[in-house]
C-alpha positions as CSV (number, residue, x, y, z in Angstrom):
1,M,4.0,34.4,-30.0
2,K,7.1,35.8,-28.0
3,H,5.5,39.2,-27.5
4,L,2.4,37.6,-26.2
5,K,4.3,35.3,-23.5
6,G,6.1,38.3,-22.4
7,K,2.9,40.2,-21.7
8,F,1.6,37.1,-20.0
9,L,4.5,37.1,-17.5
10,Q,4.3,41.0,-17.1
11,K,0.7,40.5,-16.0
12,L,1.7,37.7,-13.6
13,S,4.2,39.9,-11.9
14,F,2.0,42.8,-11.5
15,L,-0.9,40.7,-10.1
16,F,1.7,39.5,-7.7
17,F,2.8,42.8,-6.4
18,C,-0.8,43.8,-6.2
19,V,-1.9,41.0,-4.2
20,L,0.9,41.5,-1.8
21,W,0.3,45.2,-1.5
22,F,-3.3,45.2,-0.9
23,S,-3.4,42.2,1.5
24,P,-4.1,42.9,5.0
25,I,-0.8,41.6,5.5
26,F,1.0,45.0,5.0
27,Q,-1.5,47.1,7.0
28,S,-0.3,47.8,10.4
29,S,-1.5,49.9,13.0
30,L,1.1,52.1,14.5
31,F,-0.2,54.3,17.6
32,P,2.4,55.3,19.7
33,G,1.4,56.8,23.1
34,D,1.2,55.9,27.1
35,L,0.1,52.6,28.2
36,E,-3.9,53.3,28.9
37,P,-6.1,50.7,30.5
38,V,-8.4,48.9,28.4
39,E,-11.8,48.9,29.5
40,L,-13.6,45.3,29.6
41,E,-16.9,45.7,27.6
42,D,-19.6,43.4,26.9
43,H,-19.9,43.4,23.0
44,T,-16.4,44.3,21.8
45,I,-13.3,42.3,21.4
46,S,-10.4,44.3,22.5
47,N,-7.1,44.0,20.8
48,L,-4.4,44.6,23.7
49,S,-1.4,44.9,21.2
50,E,-1.8,48.7,21.1
51,N,-1.7,49.1,24.8
52,I,0.9,46.9,26.0
53,S,4.7,46.7,27.2
54,Y,7.2,44.3,26.6
55,C,10.2,43.2,28.5
56,I,12.8,40.5,27.2
57,D,13.8,37.8,29.7
58,E,17.2,36.7,28.3
59,S,17.7,34.1,30.8
60,N,14.0,33.0,30.8
61,N,14.1,32.5,34.6
62,M,12.6,35.5,35.5
63,T,9.9,35.3,38.8
64,R,7.2,37.3,39.6
65,D,9.1,39.5,42.6
66,K,11.6,40.5,39.9
67,F,8.8,41.9,37.3
68,S,9.2,45.4,38.8
69,E,13.3,45.4,37.8
70,C,12.3,44.7,34.2
71,N,12.8,47.6,31.8
72,F,9.4,47.5,29.9
73,Q,9.0,49.2,26.5
74,K,6.0,50.2,25.0
75,N,4.7,48.2,22.2
76,T,4.7,50.7,19.1
77,H,4.1,48.1,16.2
78,G,0.6,47.6,16.4
79,R,0.8,44.0,16.3
80,I,3.2,41.9,18.4
81,N,5.6,39.7,16.2
82,F,9.4,39.3,17.3
83,G,9.7,36.1,14.9
84,I,12.1,33.6,16.0
85,S,14.3,35.7,18.0
86,H,13.6,36.1,21.5
87,P,12.7,32.6,23.6
88,S,10.9,34.5,26.5
89,L,9.2,37.7,27.0
90,L,7.2,39.5,29.7
91,F,4.3,41.5,28.7
92,K,2.3,44.0,31.0
93,F,-1.1,45.6,30.3
94,R,-3.7,47.3,32.2
95,L,-7.6,46.2,32.5
96,S,-10.4,48.2,33.7
97,F,-13.5,46.5,35.0
98,K,-16.5,48.5,36.2
99,K,-18.4,47.1,39.3
100,S,-21.7,47.6,37.4
101,Q,-20.5,45.2,34.7
102,K,-21.1,41.5,34.6
103,N,-18.9,39.0,36.5
104,P,-15.3,39.2,35.8
105,S,-15.2,35.6,35.3
106,D,-17.5,36.1,32.1
107,Y,-14.7,37.7,30.6
108,I,-11.7,35.7,28.8
109,L,-8.1,36.8,27.7
110,Y,-7.0,34.8,24.7
111,V,-4.0,34.7,22.3
112,D,-5.1,33.7,19.0
113,Y,-1.7,32.1,17.8
114,T,-1.5,28.6,19.2
115,Q,2.0,27.6,18.8
116,L,3.4,29.2,21.8
117,D,5.0,26.5,24.3
118,S,4.1,28.2,27.6
119,V,2.1,31.2,28.5
120,Q,1.8,32.3,32.0
121,I,-0.7,35.0,33.1
122,Y,-0.5,36.7,36.6
123,L,-4.0,38.1,37.4
124,P,-4.2,40.7,40.4
125,Q,-6.0,39.7,43.4
126,K,-7.9,41.7,46.1
127,S,-5.1,40.5,48.7
128,G,-2.6,42.0,46.6
129,G,-1.2,38.8,45.1
130,Y,-1.4,37.4,42.0
131,L,-3.3,34.3,40.7
132,T,-1.1,32.4,38.4
133,K,-2.6,30.2,35.5
134,Q,-0.4,28.3,32.7
135,G,-1.3,27.2,29.1
136,G,0.2,26.5,25.7
137,D,1.5,23.6,23.4
138,L,3.4,22.2,26.7
139,F,0.6,21.4,28.7
140,P,-2.4,19.1,28.0
141,F,-5.6,20.8,26.0
142,H,-7.9,19.8,29.0
143,Q,-6.1,22.4,31.4
144,R,-7.4,25.2,29.5
145,D,-9.9,27.5,31.2
146,H,-12.3,27.1,27.9
147,S,-12.4,24.6,25.4
148,S,-11.2,26.4,22.3
149,R,-8.1,26.2,19.9
150,S,-6.9,29.5,21.5
151,I,-4.7,29.7,24.4
152,N,-7.2,31.4,26.7
153,F,-7.7,32.3,30.4
154,L,-10.7,33.3,32.5
155,L,-10.4,36.5,34.6
156,N,-10.5,35.8,38.1
157,Q,-13.8,36.4,40.5
158,D,-12.1,39.5,42.5
159,F,-10.8,41.4,39.7
160,D,-12.1,44.9,39.9
161,E,-11.3,48.3,39.0
162,T,-8.1,48.9,37.1
163,R,-5.2,46.4,37.5
164,D,-2.0,45.6,36.0
165,V,-1.8,41.9,34.4
166,Y,1.5,40.3,33.3
167,L,1.9,37.8,30.7
168,K,5.1,35.7,30.5
169,I,5.4,33.6,27.3
170,S,8.4,31.5,26.0
171,T,8.7,29.5,22.9
172,D,11.1,27.9,20.7
173,S,9.0,28.7,17.5
174,A,7.8,32.3,16.4
175,M,7.1,34.8,19.1
176,I,3.9,35.9,17.8
177,V,1.1,37.3,20.3
178,P,-2.2,38.5,19.0
179,I,-3.6,39.2,22.3
180,Y,-7.4,40.0,22.9
181,V,-9.8,40.2,25.8
182,S,-13.5,40.2,25.4
183,S,-16.7,38.6,27.1
184,L,-17.4,34.9,26.7
185,Q,-20.4,35.7,24.6
186,E,-18.4,37.5,22.1
187,F,-15.5,35.0,22.2
188,E,-18.0,32.2,21.1
189,K,-19.2,34.3,18.4
190,H,-16.1,34.9,17.2
191,N,-15.0,31.1,17.4
192,Q,-18.2,30.1,15.5
193,I,-17.1,32.2,12.6
194,V,-13.4,30.8,12.7
195,Y,-14.8,27.3,12.9
196,L,-17.4,27.5,10.1
197,L,-14.6,28.9,7.5
198,S,-12.0,27.0,8.7
199,G,-14.5,23.8,8.3
200,A,-15.3,25.3,4.5
201,Y,-11.7,25.0,3.9
202,F,-10.7,21.6,5.2
203,G,-14.1,20.4,3.6
204,I,-12.7,21.8,0.3
205,L,-9.2,20.4,0.5
206,A,-10.9,16.8,1.7
207,V,-13.2,17.0,-1.4
208,M,-10.4,17.9,-4.0
209,I,-8.4,14.9,-2.3
210,L,-11.1,12.6,-3.2
211,Y,-11.7,14.0,-6.4
212,N,-8.0,13.6,-7.4
213,F,-8.0,10.1,-5.9
214,F,-11.1,9.2,-7.9
215,I,-9.2,10.5,-11.2
216,F,-6.2,8.3,-10.3
217,W,-8.3,5.4,-9.7
218,N,-9.5,5.6,-13.3
219,N,-6.4,6.6,-14.8
220,K,-3.6,5.2,-12.6
221,E,-1.4,8.2,-13.3
222,V,0.9,7.9,-10.5
223,L,1.3,12.1,-10.5
224,Y,-1.9,12.4,-8.9
225,I,-0.7,10.1,-5.9
226,Y,2.2,12.8,-5.4
227,Y,-0.5,15.6,-5.6
228,I,-2.8,14.0,-3.2
229,L,-0.3,13.5,-0.6
230,F,1.0,17.2,-1.0
231,T,-2.6,18.4,-0.7
232,F,-3.0,15.9,2.3
233,F,-0.1,17.5,4.2
234,S,-0.9,20.6,3.3
235,L,-4.5,20.0,5.1
236,C,-2.3,18.2,8.0
237,Y,-0.2,21.4,8.6
238,M,-2.8,24.1,8.6
239,F,-5.3,21.6,10.8
240,A,-2.2,21.6,13.3
241,F,-1.1,25.2,12.8
242,M,-4.6,26.5,13.5
243,G,-4.8,24.3,16.8
244,F,-7.6,21.9,15.5
245,G,-5.6,18.9,16.1
246,F,-4.6,19.7,19.5
247,E,-8.2,20.5,20.2
248,F,-9.8,17.4,18.8
249,I,-7.4,14.7,18.1
250,W,-3.9,14.7,20.0
251,S,-5.2,16.8,23.3
252,D,-3.5,14.8,25.9
253,F,-0.2,14.6,23.8
254,P,1.4,18.2,23.9
255,I,4.5,16.6,22.1
256,L,2.5,16.0,18.9
257,Q,1.3,19.4,18.6
258,Q,4.8,20.8,18.5
259,K,6.0,18.1,16.2
260,M,3.1,17.7,13.9
261,I,3.1,21.2,12.5
262,L,6.9,20.8,11.3
263,G,6.6,17.4,10.4
264,S,3.8,18.0,8.1
265,A,5.5,21.0,6.7
266,I,8.5,18.9,5.6
267,L,6.6,16.2,4.1
268,M,4.4,18.8,1.9
269,L,7.5,20.6,1.0
270,V,8.9,16.6,0.1
271,F,6.0,15.6,-2.1
272,L,5.7,19.4,-3.5
273,I,8.8,18.8,-5.2
274,V,8.2,15.3,-6.3
275,F,5.1,16.3,-7.8
276,S,6.5,19.6,-9.4
277,I,9.4,17.5,-11.2
278,K,7.1,15.0,-12.5
279,Y,4.4,17.4,-13.3
280,L,6.9,19.6,-15.5
281,N,8.9,16.4,-16.9
282,L,11.9,17.8,-15.8
283,E,13.8,14.5,-16.2
284,R,13.6,15.1,-20.0
285,Q,13.2,18.9,-20.0
286,M,16.3,19.7,-17.7
287,S,17.8,16.5,-16.8
288,R,20.8,17.8,-15.1
289,L,18.8,20.4,-13.0
290,S,16.3,17.7,-12.1
291,I,18.9,15.4,-10.8
292,Y,20.3,18.2,-8.4
293,I,16.9,19.0,-7.1
294,E,15.9,15.1,-6.6
295,Y,19.1,14.8,-4.5
296,S,18.5,18.1,-2.6
297,I,15.2,16.1,-1.3
298,L,17.5,14.1,0.9
299,Y,17.8,17.6,3.1
300,P,14.3,18.1,4.4
301,I,14.1,14.3,4.8
302,L,17.0,14.3,7.1
303,L,15.6,17.4,8.7
304,F,12.3,15.5,9.3
305,I,14.4,12.7,11.2
306,A,16.2,15.5,13.0
307,S,13.2,17.1,14.1
308,I,12.5,14.2,16.4
309,F,15.6,15.4,18.6
310,L,16.3,18.9,17.9
311,N,13.8,21.7,18.7
312,N,11.5,23.8,16.4
313,S,13.4,27.1,16.1
314,T,16.6,25.1,15.1
315,I,14.7,22.8,12.2
316,N,12.9,26.1,11.4
317,I,16.3,28.0,10.6
318,L,17.6,25.4,8.8
319,L,14.7,24.5,6.7
320,T,13.4,28.0,5.5
321,P,16.3,29.0,3.2
322,Y,15.5,25.8,1.5
323,G,11.8,26.3,1.6
324,V,12.1,29.8,0.0
325,L,14.8,28.5,-2.7
326,I,12.1,25.8,-3.7
327,I,9.3,28.4,-3.7
328,V,11.4,30.8,-5.9
329,L,13.2,28.0,-8.2
330,F,10.0,26.3,-9.6
331,P,8.0,29.3,-10.8
332,L,11.3,30.5,-12.5
333,I,11.9,26.8,-14.1
334,G,8.1,27.2,-15.3
335,I,8.5,30.3,-16.9
336,Q,11.7,29.2,-18.7
337,L,9.9,26.1,-19.8
338,L,6.8,28.2,-21.1
339,K,9.2,30.2,-23.1
340,R,10.2,26.9,-24.9
341,G,6.4,26.4,-25.6
342,N,5.6,24.0,-22.6
343,R,1.9,24.2,-22.6
344,T,1.7,22.7,-19.0
345,A,4.1,25.1,-17.8
346,K,1.4,27.8,-18.1
347,F,-1.0,26.2,-15.8
348,F,1.8,25.5,-13.7
349,I,2.6,29.1,-13.3
350,I,-0.7,30.2,-12.8
351,A,-1.4,27.6,-10.0
352,W,1.8,28.6,-8.3
353,L,1.1,32.1,-7.9
354,P,-1.2,32.1,-4.9
355,Y,0.6,29.2,-3.3
356,I,3.8,31.5,-3.5
357,I,2.1,34.2,-2.1
358,A,0.7,32.4,0.7
359,N,4.0,30.5,1.7
360,A,6.1,33.9,1.2
361,I,3.8,35.8,3.9
362,L,3.7,32.8,6.2
363,I,7.7,32.6,6.3
364,F,7.9,36.4,6.6
365,K,5.4,36.3,9.4
366,L,7.3,33.5,11.2
367,F,10.7,35.4,11.3
368,G,9.1,38.8,12.0
369,V,9.5,40.5,8.6
370,L,5.8,41.3,8.5
371,T,4.5,41.8,12.0
372,R,0.8,41.4,11.5
373,L,-0.6,38.1,11.9
374,N,-4.2,37.9,12.5
375,L,-7.3,35.6,11.3
376,E,-7.7,37.7,8.1
377,S,-4.0,36.8,7.4
378,I,-4.7,33.2,8.0
379,F,-7.8,33.1,5.9
380,F,-6.1,34.7,3.0
381,I,-3.4,31.9,3.1
382,Q,-6.4,29.4,3.1
383,I,-8.0,31.1,0.3
384,S,-4.6,31.0,-1.4
385,N,-4.3,27.3,-0.7
386,I,-7.5,26.5,-2.3
387,A,-7.2,28.4,-5.2
388,E,-3.8,26.6,-5.9
389,V,-5.5,23.3,-5.3
390,I,-8.2,24.2,-7.7
391,F,-5.7,25.3,-10.7
392,F,-3.2,22.3,-10.0
393,S,-6.4,20.0,-10.2
394,V,-7.4,21.7,-13.7
395,A,-3.5,21.9,-14.8
396,L,-3.6,17.8,-14.1
397,S,-6.8,17.4,-15.9
398,D,-5.2,19.5,-19.0
399,R,-2.2,17.2,-18.8
400,I,-4.0,14.0,-18.8
401,N,-6.0,15.3,-21.7
402,Q,-2.8,16.0,-23.5
403,K,-1.5,12.6,-22.8
404,K,-4.5,11.2,-24.0
405,N,-4.5,12.9,-27.3
406,H,-0.9,12.1,-27.7
407,F,-1.8,8.5,-27.0
408,Q,-4.6,8.2,-29.5
409,K,-2.6,9.4,-32.2
410,N,0.2,6.9,-31.1
411,L,-2.1,4.2,-31.0
412,E,-3.8,4.9,-34.5
413,K,-0.3,4.6,-36.0
414,L,0.4,1.5,-34.0
415,N,-2.7,-0.1,-34.9
416,F,-2.1,0.5,-38.7
417,E,1.5,-0.9,-38.3
418,L,0.1,-3.9,-35.9
419,E,-2.2,-5.2,-38.6
420,H,0.7,-5.7,-40.9
421,K,2.8,-7.3,-38.1
422,V,-0.2,-9.5,-37.0
423,A,-0.7,-11.2,-40.4
424,E,3.0,-11.6,-40.8
425,R,3.4,-13.2,-37.2
426,T,0.3,-15.3,-37.9
427,R,1.6,-16.9,-40.7
428,E,5.1,-17.6,-38.5
429,L,2.8,-18.9,-35.7
430,N,0.7,-21.2,-38.0
431,E,3.9,-22.7,-39.1
432,N,5.5,-23.2,-35.5
433,V,2.3,-24.8,-34.5
434,K,2.4,-27.1,-37.4
435,L,6.1,-27.8,-36.5
436,L,5.0,-28.4,-32.6
437,K,2.0,-30.7,-33.4
438,R,4.3,-32.7,-35.6
439,D,7.1,-32.8,-32.6
440,M,4.5,-33.6,-30.1
441,T,2.9,-36.4,-32.5
442,F,6.3,-37.8,-32.6
443,A,6.9,-37.6,-28.9
444,K,3.6,-39.4,-28.3
445,N,4.6,-42.2,-30.6
446,I,7.7,-42.7,-28.7
447,Q,6.1,-42.7,-25.1
448,M,3.4,-45.3,-26.4
449,K,6.2,-47.5,-27.9
450,L,7.8,-47.7,-24.3
451,L,4.5,-48.8,-23.0
452,P,3.6,-52.5,-23.0
453,E,1.0,-53.5,-25.3
454,E,-3.0,-53.1,-24.5
455,S,-3.6,-56.6,-24.5
456,K,-0.6,-59.2,-23.2
457,E,-0.5,-62.4,-21.9
458,I,2.4,-63.9,-19.5
459,S,2.5,-67.1,-17.6
460,G,-1.2,-67.6,-17.6
461,L,-2.4,-64.1,-16.8
462,L,-3.9,-61.7,-19.2
463,F,-3.2,-57.9,-19.1
464,I,-5.5,-55.4,-20.5
465,S,-4.3,-51.8,-20.4
466,K,-5.4,-48.2,-21.5
467,Y,-3.5,-45.3,-21.4
468,L,-5.3,-41.7,-22.1
469,P,-2.7,-38.7,-21.8
470,M,-4.8,-35.4,-21.1
471,E,-2.6,-33.8,-23.9
472,E,-0.7,-35.7,-26.6
473,V,2.0,-36.9,-24.1
474,G,1.4,-37.3,-20.3
475,G,3.2,-38.1,-16.9
476,D,1.7,-41.8,-16.3
477,Y,3.8,-44.8,-16.8
478,F,3.4,-48.4,-16.3
479,D,5.4,-51.7,-17.0
480,I,4.9,-55.6,-16.9
481,I,7.9,-57.8,-16.6
482,R,8.4,-61.4,-16.2
483,I,11.0,-61.8,-13.2
484,S,11.2,-65.8,-13.2
485,P,9.0,-68.4,-14.1
486,G,5.9,-67.9,-12.1
487,R,6.6,-64.4,-11.0
488,I,5.6,-61.2,-13.0
489,R,6.3,-57.7,-11.9
490,V,3.9,-54.8,-12.6
491,L,4.6,-51.0,-12.0
492,I,2.2,-48.2,-12.4
493,A,3.3,-44.8,-11.6
494,D,1.9,-41.1,-11.5
495,A,4.4,-38.2,-11.7
496,T,3.7,-34.6,-11.1
497,G,2.5,-32.3,-13.8
498,H,0.9,-33.3,-17.5
499,G,2.0,-32.6,-20.8
500,V,5.8,-32.6,-21.8
501,Q,6.9,-31.7,-18.2
502,G,4.9,-35.1,-17.0
503,A,6.5,-37.2,-20.1
504,L,9.9,-36.1,-19.4
505,I,9.5,-37.1,-15.3
506,T,8.2,-40.6,-16.7
507,L,11.4,-40.9,-18.9
508,L,13.5,-40.4,-15.8
509,I,11.3,-43.0,-13.5
510,K,11.6,-45.6,-16.4
511,S,15.2,-45.1,-16.7
512,E,15.9,-45.5,-12.7
513,F,13.5,-48.4,-12.9
514,D,14.8,-50.3,-16.0
515,L,18.3,-50.9,-13.7
516,I,16.2,-52.7,-10.8
517,K,13.2,-54.0,-12.4
518,Y,14.7,-57.5,-12.6
519,S,15.8,-57.7,-9.0
520,E,14.7,-60.6,-7.0
521,R,14.3,-58.8,-4.2
522,N,10.8,-58.1,-2.8
523,P,8.8,-55.3,-4.0
524,S,9.2,-52.8,-0.9
525,H,12.9,-53.1,-1.4
526,V,12.7,-52.2,-5.0
527,V,10.3,-49.4,-4.5
528,G,13.2,-48.1,-1.6
529,L,15.7,-48.2,-4.4
530,L,13.9,-46.5,-6.9
531,N,13.0,-43.9,-4.3
532,K,16.6,-43.6,-3.4
533,S,18.0,-43.2,-6.9
534,F,15.7,-40.7,-8.1
535,Y,16.0,-38.4,-5.1
536,E,19.9,-38.8,-5.5
537,K,19.9,-37.8,-8.9
538,Y,17.0,-35.3,-9.4
539,Y,15.9,-33.9,-6.1
540,F,16.8,-30.6,-7.6
541,L,13.8,-30.7,-9.9
542,N,11.3,-30.8,-6.9
543,S,9.3,-33.5,-8.4
544,Y,7.8,-36.7,-7.0
545,F,5.8,-39.4,-8.1
546,T,3.2,-42.2,-6.8
547,C,3.7,-45.8,-7.5
548,F,2.3,-49.2,-7.2
549,L,4.6,-52.1,-7.7
550,I,3.1,-55.6,-7.3
551,D,4.8,-59.1,-7.7
552,I,2.2,-61.8,-9.0
553,H,3.3,-65.2,-8.0
554,T,1.3,-67.5,-10.0
555,D,3.0,-70.6,-8.8
556,K,2.1,-69.7,-5.1
557,K,-1.2,-68.1,-6.0
558,E,-0.4,-64.9,-4.1
559,I,0.6,-61.5,-4.7
560,R,2.8,-59.1,-2.8
561,Y,2.9,-55.3,-3.3
562,C,4.2,-52.0,-2.0
563,S,2.3,-48.6,-2.5
564,A,4.4,-45.4,-2.4
565,G,1.4,-42.9,-1.8
566,H,-0.6,-44.4,-4.8
567,P,-4.5,-44.4,-4.8
568,D,-5.8,-47.4,-3.4
569,Q,-6.0,-50.3,-6.0
570,L,-8.3,-53.0,-6.3
571,L,-8.4,-56.7,-5.6
572,L,-11.7,-58.6,-6.8
573,S,-11.7,-62.0,-5.0
574,A,-14.7,-64.1,-4.6
575,N,-17.2,-61.5,-5.7
576,N,-15.4,-59.2,-2.7
577,L,-13.7,-55.9,-3.7
578,T,-10.6,-55.2,-1.5
579,P,-8.8,-51.9,-1.8
580,L,-4.9,-52.3,-2.0
581,S,-4.0,-49.4,0.3
582,K,-0.9,-47.4,0.5
583,T,2.2,-48.6,2.4
584,G,4.4,-45.6,2.3
585,K,4.9,-42.0,1.4
586,M,5.3,-40.9,-2.1
587,A,8.6,-41.3,-3.8
588,G,11.0,-38.7,-4.8
589,V,10.3,-36.5,-1.7
590,M,12.9,-37.4,0.6
591,N,15.9,-40.1,0.5
592,K,15.4,-42.3,3.8
593,V,11.7,-43.7,3.5
594,K,10.5,-46.9,4.8
595,F,8.2,-48.8,2.7
596,L,6.1,-51.6,3.8
597,E,4.9,-54.7,2.0
598,I,1.6,-56.6,2.1
599,R,0.7,-60.1,0.8
600,K,-2.7,-61.3,-0.5
601,P,-4.0,-64.6,-1.8
602,F,-4.7,-64.4,-5.7
603,F,-6.5,-67.4,-6.8
604,P,-7.7,-68.4,-10.3
605,G,-11.0,-66.1,-11.1
606,D,-9.6,-63.2,-9.1
607,K,-8.9,-60.0,-10.9
608,L,-6.8,-57.0,-10.3
609,F,-7.5,-53.4,-11.2
610,L,-4.3,-50.9,-11.1
611,Y,-5.1,-47.3,-12.3
612,T,-4.0,-43.8,-11.6
613,D,-6.0,-41.2,-9.6
614,G,-6.7,-39.4,-13.2
615,L,-9.5,-42.4,-13.4
616,F,-11.6,-40.8,-10.7
617,E,-10.5,-37.2,-10.4
618,E,-12.2,-36.0,-13.2
619,F,-14.8,-33.3,-13.1
620,N,-18.1,-32.4,-15.5
621,K,-19.6,-29.2,-16.2
622,F,-21.2,-29.3,-13.1
623,E,-18.1,-29.5,-10.9
624,K,-19.1,-32.9,-9.6
625,E,-16.3,-35.2,-9.4
626,F,-16.6,-38.8,-10.8
627,G,-15.0,-40.2,-7.7
628,E,-13.8,-43.6,-6.8
629,E,-17.5,-44.8,-5.7
630,N,-18.5,-44.8,-9.5
631,V,-15.1,-46.8,-10.1
632,Y,-16.2,-49.3,-7.4
633,Q,-19.9,-49.6,-8.4
634,V,-18.5,-50.6,-12.2
635,F,-16.3,-53.3,-10.8
636,S,-19.0,-54.6,-8.2
637,T,-21.6,-54.5,-10.8
638,F,-19.6,-56.2,-13.8
639,H,-17.5,-58.4,-11.5
640,K,-18.2,-61.6,-13.5
641,D,-17.4,-60.1,-16.8
642,S,-14.1,-60.4,-18.6
643,I,-11.6,-57.8,-17.8
644,S,-11.4,-56.3,-21.3
645,S,-15.2,-55.8,-20.7
646,I,-15.1,-54.1,-17.3
647,V,-12.1,-52.0,-18.8
648,G,-14.5,-50.8,-21.5
649,K,-17.6,-50.0,-19.5
650,I,-15.4,-48.2,-17.0
651,F,-14.3,-45.8,-19.5
652,A,-17.7,-45.7,-21.2
653,K,-19.3,-44.6,-17.8
654,L,-16.5,-41.9,-17.5
655,D,-17.3,-40.5,-20.9
656,E,-21.3,-40.6,-20.2
657,F,-20.2,-38.7,-16.8
658,L,-18.0,-35.9,-18.4
659,G,-20.2,-35.2,-21.6
660,D,-18.8,-32.3,-23.4
661,S,-16.2,-31.6,-20.6
662,Q,-12.4,-32.4,-21.4
663,K,-10.5,-34.5,-19.2
664,Q,-8.5,-33.0,-16.8
665,D,-5.8,-35.6,-15.9
666,D,-4.0,-38.5,-17.4
667,I,-5.6,-41.8,-17.2
668,T,-4.3,-45.1,-17.0
669,I,-5.8,-48.5,-16.2
670,V,-4.4,-51.9,-16.1
671,G,-6.7,-54.9,-15.6
672,I,-5.2,-58.4,-14.8
673,E,-7.1,-61.6,-14.6
674,W,-6.3,-65.3,-14.7
675,N,-6.4,-66.5,-18.4
676,S,-8.2,-69.9,-18.0
677,G,-6.5,-73.0,-19.8
678,K,-3.2,-71.2,-20.0
679,D,0.1,-72.5,-18.3
680,S,0.8,-70.4,-15.2
681,S,4.7,-71.4,-15.1
C-alpha cells in the first residue's frame, strides 16, 4: 500500500512540472534588434512588445518636453513585465501608416492588462505637436475611446506616414504591459472571443456555486458554505481582474476597480483556508497545526482592513509571502494525511494541483518572475480554476457519502441499543405518569375543597356554582362570604395560565384575599387592597388576574360591585338583561390603580350571573367561537327558569356547540337568585 501511495505522489509531482514546462507561460519571444516601425495592417493584431523601448521615470513627473532626455532602452524580453518594481515607465514605439489604407481613426491601440492606474498616450500631429489621451483605473470607464475592458486609444485623424508614439504608464500594481495595435474590426473579433470564453468560464463557476448550494440546502453541511464563498470570491476576483466589473458594474467608481481585486483575493484566501481546515478535519488530525493556521487567518483579515487605507502594491507585498505559504502548506498537509490512510486527502491533492499551478503562475507574473502575461495565460488560469472547482465538488460529494455510510452504521447500532432503552424508559415513564396522575388528582381534590359548595343558601339568597378546569386543576377562583347580617360578598377571579401554573396563582390570590375579605370597606377599596398586596409580593412573577367583587345588600335590596378588567357580568332584572361592565384595569399589573364602584338595585325575582371568560371563549372544530351572544341568548330565553336550570342549560348548549372538541379554557359560573320564603337578614 505504501509503495502504491509513493508512486501516486511521484506521478503528481511529474504532472505538476510537465504542465508548468509546456504551458504557454514559459514561452518567451526574445528577438533583440533595432527599434523598427510597426506597420498598421487591416487584418492583423500587431504586438508592439518586441519593437518598443522603455525608460524608467523614477520621479513620476517627467513631462513631454523632457522625453528626449530620457535614456530609452530596447525591450529584449519579448513581453513587457517589470512586476511590482517601477511605479512609472515611459515607452516609445514607431507606427507606420500608408495613405492608401483606411482612416487612421479606424485603428486602435490597446493594453490588454486592466490593472494599470494611469496610461497616457502621446499621438503625433501634423502640426508637430502631440495629442494627449489618458486612461486606466484612475479614470471613469466612459472616458475610454472604445467601450471595452482593455485600456484603449483610437489613433488621431491626421496620423500619417511613420511617427514615434509615446506611452507613459504609472501604477502601484504590477507593471505588466501587453500592448497591441490593430484595426477596429480585428479588435472587435478579438473581444468577441475573449467575452465568449470568459462568459463560459463565469457561467461554469456560477453553475457550480448553485450546484453546491443545492447540495448544502439538502444536506445542511456547513462545509459547502465555506466552499461556495471561496468559489464566489474566486469568481469576483477574476471578474474584476479581467476588467469586466469596471466595464459593466462600477464603471463610474475607479476606486472600486482598484480595491475590488485585492479585496476579493484576500477573502478568497480566507475562505479557502477555512474550507481546507474543515475539509481535512485538521482539528482532529493535526490539532496544534490547525490552531496555528486558524490564528494566522487574522493576518489577511487585518490586511483586508488595511487595504482601505494603503496602496495595492504595499498590500500585495505583505500578502504574497503568506499566500505562497498557504498554497504550499496545504498540499504538504494533504500528502501527510494521505500517508496516514486518509481517503479524503487524495481528492484534496488532486483538486489542489491545478489550483496551485494557476496561482503560482499568477504570483510569479505579478512579481515579474515570469514575463509573459497574455490571454492564453489567463485562459490557462481559468481552466485550472474550473478543474479545481469540479474536483473539489467531487471531493465534497465523496466526503458526504463517507459521512452518510458512517452515519448509517452508527444509526443501525443506535437503533439496536435504542430499542432496549425505549422499553426501559417506557416502563419508567408509565410509573411516573401514574405518580403524576395521583398527584394531580390529589391537587384537584385540594383545589375543589377550597371552593364553596355547588349549591349554597345564605341570607335568603341561593348560590349555584359550577367549576370546570381545562385540566385536572385550573386558574379560576371564587368565594362567597357573609360579611354581616344582610350583606354577602362574592369574588370571582381568573388568573393567567392554565393547569398547575394557574392553580398556583389562584392560591396566591386566595391567600391575599383571605386577609381582607371580611373588611367592612366598599368593594372598590377591597379590590384596591387586593391589587396592592398581590403586586408588592408577587410582581416578579409577571402574573396578573381579572376579578369581579360584588357586595349584595339584602336588607337594602341593592348590589355594589367593582370589576378589575373582568368580562361583563349579567344582572337579570324584570326581564331585562343588564351587563355589569369593567370599572378598572386588571389586577397585579401595577401598584397604584384606581378602581370605581357601581351600585344597582337588586329586588326579589332578580338574578345574577357571574362567570369567567372561559365560558364564551371556546371554539369548535370549525374554529367558530361560542361567544357572549350565545350566553346572553340562553339567559334571555330561560330567564323565568330557576338559576339552577339556567346554569344547566348554558352548559348543555356549550357541550352541543363544542361537539367532539375539547375545552380550551377553565370555566366558572356562579348563579345567584332570591330564595323565596327565606329570611334575608
